[in-house]
C-alpha positions in Angstrom: 0.0 0.3 -0.4 2.9 2.3 1.1 4.5 1.3 -2.3 1.5 2.2 -4.6 1.2 5.7 -3.1 4.4 6.4 -3.2 4.1 5.9 -7.3 1.5 7.7 -7.4 2.0 10.8 -5.5 4.3 12.3 -8.2 1.5 11.7 -10.7 -1.1 13.6 -8.3 1.2 16.7 -7.9 1.5 17.0 -11.6 -2.0 16.6 -12.6 -3.1 18.9 -9.6 -0.5 21.4 -10.9 -2.2 21.0 -14.6 -5.2 21.9 -13.2 -4.2 24.9 -11.3 -2.5 26.2 -14.0 -5.5 26.2 -16.3 -8.1 27.3 -14.0 -5.7 30.7 -13.1 -4.2 31.3 -16.5 -4.8 34.8 -17.7 -6.4 34.4 -21.1 -5.8 37.5 -23.3 -8.0 38.6 -26.6 -6.2 39.0 -29.8 -7.6 41.9 -31.5 -8.3 40.9 -35.3 -9.2 44.1 -37.7 -11.4 44.3 -40.5 -8.9 45.8 -43.2 -6.2 43.3 -42.2 -4.0 42.2 -38.9 -2.8 44.9 -36.8 -3.3 47.8 -38.4 -5.1 49.6 -35.8 -8.7 50.8 -36.4 -9.5 54.1 -39.1 -12.1 56.1 -39.2 -14.2 56.4 -42.5 -13.3 54.6 -45.6 -10.1 53.7 -47.0 -9.8 53.2 -50.7 -8.2 50.0 -51.5 -4.7 50.7 -53.6 -6.5 48.3 -56.3 -10.0 48.2 -57.2 -11.1 44.8 -56.3 -14.7 44.4 -55.7 -14.1 40.6 -54.2 -12.3 42.2 -51.2 -13.7 45.8 -51.2 -15.2 45.8 -47.8 -17.7 48.9 -49.0 -18.9 47.3 -52.3 -19.3 43.7 -50.6 -22.1 45.9 -47.7 -23.9 46.9 -51.2 -22.3 50.4 -51.1 -21.4 50.7 -54.9 -20.8 53.6 -57.4 -20.4 55.7 -54.9 -19.1 59.5 -55.0 -15.4 59.4 -54.6 -15.0 62.3 -52.9 -17.8 64.4 -50.3 -19.4 67.6 -52.6 -20.7 70.2 -50.1 -24.7 70.8 -51.0 -24.1 74.3 -51.6 -21.8 73.3 -54.3 -24.2 70.5 -56.0 -26.0 73.3 -57.5 -23.3 75.2 -59.2 -22.2 74.8 -62.8 -19.4 72.0 -63.4 -16.6 74.5 -63.7 -17.3 76.6 -60.8 -17.7 73.7 -58.7 -14.2 72.8 -60.0 -12.5 75.6 -59.4 -13.8 75.9 -55.7 -13.0 72.6 -54.7 -9.9 73.0 -56.6 -10.6 69.2 -58.0 -11.9 67.5 -60.9 -14.0 64.5 -60.3 -14.3 62.0 -63.2 -15.4 58.4 -63.4 -13.2 55.7 -65.5 -13.3 52.1 -66.1 -11.3 50.2 -63.8 -10.3 47.7 -66.5 -9.6 49.5 -69.6 -6.0 49.3 -69.7 -3.9 50.8 -71.2 -6.5 53.6 -70.9 -7.2 53.7 -67.5 -7.3 51.1 -64.5 -7.2 51.3 -60.5 -3.1 50.9 -59.9 -0.9 50.4 -56.7 1.2 52.4 -55.5 4.4 53.6 -58.3 2.4 51.8 -61.0 1.4 53.4 -64.6 -2.2 54.5 -63.8 -3.3 54.9 -67.6 -3.1 57.2 -70.5 -6.1 59.0 -69.7 -5.6 59.2 -65.8 -2.4 60.5 -66.5 -4.0 63.1 -69.1 -6.5 64.1 -66.7 -3.4 64.6 -64.3 -1.7 66.9 -66.1 -5.1 68.9 -67.4 -5.4 69.2 -63.6 -1.7 70.3 -62.5 -1.7 73.2 -65.1 -5.0 74.9 -62.9 -3.5 73.5 -59.4 -6.6 71.1 -59.1 -6.5 67.6 -58.0 -8.2 64.9 -59.2 -10.4 61.8 -57.7 -12.0 58.8 -59.6 -15.2 57.0 -59.5 -14.7 53.5 -60.9 -17.8 52.8 -63.5 -17.9 49.4 -65.7 -18.1 51.0 -68.9 -18.6 47.4 -70.8 -22.5 46.8 -70.7 -24.3 44.7 -72.8 -26.1 47.6 -74.5 -23.8 50.6 -74.5 -22.8 52.9 -71.6 -26.2 54.8 -72.3 -28.4 52.3 -72.2 -31.0 52.0 -68.9 -28.8 51.0 -65.5 -26.0 51.3 -67.6 -22.3 53.3 -66.7 -24.0 56.6 -67.4 -27.1 56.1 -65.3 -24.9 55.1 -62.5 -22.5 57.5 -62.5 -22.7 61.2 -64.3 -26.3 61.2 -64.4 -26.5 60.6 -60.9 -23.9 63.7 -60.1 -21.4 61.4 -59.1 -18.6 63.0 -61.4 -18.4 66.1 -63.8 -16.9 63.9 -67.0 -16.2 60.1 -67.8 -13.4 59.2 -69.6 -12.5 56.3 -72.1 -15.0 56.8 -75.0 -14.7 56.1 -78.7 -17.0 58.2 -80.9 -18.0 55.1 -83.1 -20.9 56.6 -85.3 -23.3 54.5 -82.9 -24.0 57.4 -80.7 -27.6 57.8 -80.5 -27.5 57.2 -76.3 -25.7 60.5 -76.2 -29.0 62.7 -76.8 -31.3 60.9 -74.1 -29.1 61.3 -71.8 -28.4 65.1 -72.6 -24.2 64.3 -73.1 -21.9 65.5 -75.3 -18.4 64.7 -76.7 -15.5 66.4 -76.0 -13.0 67.3 -79.0 -11.2 63.6 -79.9 -7.5 63.9 -78.1 -6.2 61.0 -80.1 -7.6 57.9 -82.6 -7.0 54.5 -82.4 -7.6 51.7 -84.6 -6.3 48.3 -86.0 -2.7 48.1 -86.8 -0.6 45.1 -88.3 2.5 43.7 -86.5 4.4 40.9 -87.8 7.5 38.5 -86.0 9.3 35.8 -87.4 9.7 35.2 -91.4 7.6 38.3 -91.5 9.7 40.6 -89.7 10.4 42.6 -92.6 7.0 42.8 -94.2 5.8 46.7 -94.2 2.0 46.3 -95.5 -0.7 43.4 -96.3 -0.6 43.4 -100.0 2.8 42.1 -99.2 1.5 39.4 -97.1 -1.2 39.0 -99.7 1.9 37.0 -101.5 3.2 34.7 -99.0 1.6 31.6 -97.4 0.8 33.4 -94.1 -2.3 34.0 -93.0 -3.3 37.5 -91.0 -4.8 36.7 -87.7 -7.9 38.8 -86.7 -10.3 39.0 -83.9 -13.3 37.4 -84.8 -16.9 39.7 -85.6 -14.7 42.7 -85.6 -14.4 45.2 -87.9 -11.2 44.0 -89.3 -12.3 40.8 -89.8 -15.3 42.1 -92.2 -12.5 44.2 -94.0 -10.0 41.3 -94.4 -13.1 39.2 -95.7 -14.5 42.4 -98.1 -10.6 42.7 -99.2 -9.8 39.0 -99.9 -7.0 39.8 -97.6 -6.1 35.9 -96.3 -7.1 35.5 -92.4 -7.4 33.6 -89.7 -10.2 34.8 -86.9 -9.5 34.1 -83.2 -11.8 35.3 -80.4 -10.8 38.8 -79.2 -7.7 40.1 -79.1 -5.8 38.3 -76.3 -6.3 35.2 -78.4 -4.8 36.8 -81.3 -2.1 37.8 -79.2 -2.2 34.8 -77.9 -1.4 32.9 -81.0 1.4 35.4 -81.9 3.2 34.4 -78.8 3.0 30.6 -79.7 3.7 31.1 -83.2 0.6 29.7 -84.4 0.4 32.8 -87.2 3.2 35.2 -87.8 1.2 38.5 -88.8 -2.3 40.1 -87.0 -4.4 43.0 -86.9 -4.6 44.2 -83.4 -6.7 47.2 -81.9 -3.5 49.0 -81.2 -4.6 49.4 -77.5 -3.8 45.9 -77.1 -0.7 45.9 -78.0 0.2 47.6 -74.8 -1.5 44.9 -73.1 0.2 42.2 -74.8 3.8 43.9 -73.9 2.3 43.4 -70.4 1.2 40.1 -70.6 4.0 38.6 -72.7 7.4 40.1 -71.7 9.1 37.5 -74.4 6.5 38.5 -77.0 8.7 39.1 -80.3 5.7 41.0 -82.6 6.0 44.7 -83.6 3.7 47.3 -85.2 5.1 48.0 -88.6 6.4 50.9 -89.1 4.4 54.0 -90.0 1.6 51.9 -90.5 -1.9 53.8 -90.8 -5.6 52.2 -89.7 -8.0 51.7 -92.7 -10.7 53.9 -93.1 -13.3 51.7 -91.1 -11.1 50.4 -88.6 -9.8 53.8 -87.1 -12.0 55.8 -84.2 -11.5 59.1 -82.3 -11.2 58.7 -78.3 -12.7 61.9 -76.5 -14.5 62.2 -73.0 -18.0 62.9 -72.2 -19.9 65.8 -70.2 -23.5 66.9 -69.7 -24.7 68.9 -72.3 -25.3 71.6 -70.6 -21.8 72.4 -69.1 -20.6 74.2 -71.5 -17.6 76.3 -69.2 -16.5 72.7 -68.5 -16.6 71.5 -72.3 -14.8 74.5 -73.3 -12.1 74.2 -70.6 -11.3 70.6 -71.8 -11.1 71.1 -75.3 -8.9 74.2 -74.8 -6.5 71.8 -72.9 -6.6 69.2 -75.8 -5.4 71.7 -78.3 -3.0 73.1 -76.4 -1.5 69.7 -75.7 -2.2 68.4 -79.0 0.0 70.9 -80.4 2.8 70.6 -77.8 2.9 66.9 -78.1 2.2 66.1 -74.7 -0.8 64.1 -75.5 1.4 61.9 -78.2 4.5 61.9 -75.6 1.6 60.2 -73.0 0.5 57.8 -75.4 3.9 56.5 -76.5 4.9 55.8 -73.1 2.5 53.6 -73.0 4.0 51.5 -75.8 1.2 52.5 -78.0 0.9 53.9 -81.5 -0.1 57.4 -81.4 -2.4 58.2 -84.2 -4.0 61.8 -84.1 -7.9 62.7 -84.2 -9.4 62.2 -87.4 -11.9 65.1 -86.5 -10.4 68.1 -84.6 -13.5 69.7 -84.2 
């Protein structure tokens, strides 16, 4: 009996210590903040460094298409150009995924051609800019009911909308009481070549070879190729044409000039280049412009004169070419 007690005593002491320590152990709650661990709580809403709706707490909570900055009630009734002057700030709406023209960007990353252009215009007047991000790629166009204009400029959430091409199918402009600014550049389909076609300078030269030209399916370029008996192969969207070039399935293509920048961004090893001095064919080139409310004559005049000045000085061309996009001046300068 004494022997059993002697053996069990150390175990009893051990378990009693374990129970005692658990009973009186100090318990701590370690805070975990909504915006990430150990960043400390913040008042108000902090815009994410890059637009990511699935991880944006404001978007997920149901608050979408918000005005990027607060506007005092007494300023809301003023003409846009007067409000801009008093606030020292231009409020614009742009598409968050329209590279190379606009995108939400992380710190020290390029924001896009049109965002830089707006920044330059604002800086000349010592203004700042704020961007409200909208989805411009809606099925029936930005002017259709419930689409981009209804969710942005029509509700007074911005003074100007960026990222528009003047396509000729602009019947929604008058119904939304909107007007285009003067165009600041034009974009279109350009010829890119590589490999055995590297030194080719025109489509006519490719016609005399065994190679076909890659074009996006159901695009103005595929229609042009069929009408003009150009040997071609179609791919769904510009990105598939680019992939075919990278995989060496084709040795030439007609790409939308903006997609050239995207290609260089996504495929650093891409070998193809735009044919020097190539100009888009008629019907495959469009002017780029911004949109303001028709009644905002002062703002329209301010933007138009800024475009005229920057086209004359070469500032717009410099910005565009820095993104690897071929610069084409506006087709219509009025």
